[in-house]
N, C-alpha and C positions, 0 to 999 in steps of 0.2 A: 221337181224330182220326176224321173221317168218311171213308167210302169213296164214291167217285163213279165210275161207269162211263160212259165217253164213247166214242162211235163217231165216227171221223174218216175222211175219204178217205185212200186210200193215200199220196197226195202229201204230206198233212199228217203222217202217221206217218213218212214218209221224212225230212221236214224236222226233226221232233223228234229222230228217231234220229241224224241228223247232228249236231245240237246236243249230244247226249249223247256221241257218238263224239269230238267235238273238245274235250270237257271243259268246255263252257260250262255244262252242267247234269249232275247226277249221275243223275237219273231223269226220266221223263216227268211224274211228279207235281211235281217241282221246277219243271219248265218251266211247267206250268199254274198253279202257285201264283204264280210270277213274273209270268205274264201277267195274272192277276186283280189282283195288287197294283199293277201298272202301270195297269191300267184304272181301278182305284179312285183312284189318284193323279190321273189325267187328269180324272176326274169331279169330284174335289175342286177341282182347278184351275179347271175350268169354272164350278163353283158360286161360287168366290171371284171370278172375273172378272165373273160376272153380278151379284154383290153390289156390286162396284166400279162397274159401269155404272149400276145403280139408284141408288146413292148419288150419283154424279156427276149423274145426271138430276135427282134431288131438289134438289141444291145449285144447279143452274143456274136454278131458278125457272121462271116462265112465259115463253112465247115468243109472238112475234107471227107466227112462220112458219106456213105452211100445212102440213097433213099431207103433201101431195105434196113440199114443200120438205124436210121432215124425212126423209121416206122416201128421197128422192134423195141427201141427205147421208149417210144410213146406208148406202146401196148403195155410194157412193164410198168411205166409210170401210172397208167390208168388202173392197172391191176393192183398196184400198191395202194392207190387212193380208194379202191373199191368202186370205181366208176366204169370199169370195163363192161361193155354190153356185148353179149354174144349175138 
């Protein structure tokens, strides 16, 4: 197993220490491993969603809509999903 030294602000250390005190994690290493595993899972989910979007786009064929129409629809779709970023 590799060793990694990480510097964090005091508030982060206090947060992790509280997680250990309450028994949610045994060590700070366990906390960081869990954090990385969750991040990886999110990245995998994002890649799968992107793949589904690409496949859906390919299956939909050609469109007579303009780029502006398509972009507006994409903005509305993101807004409806709550994923629109300003």
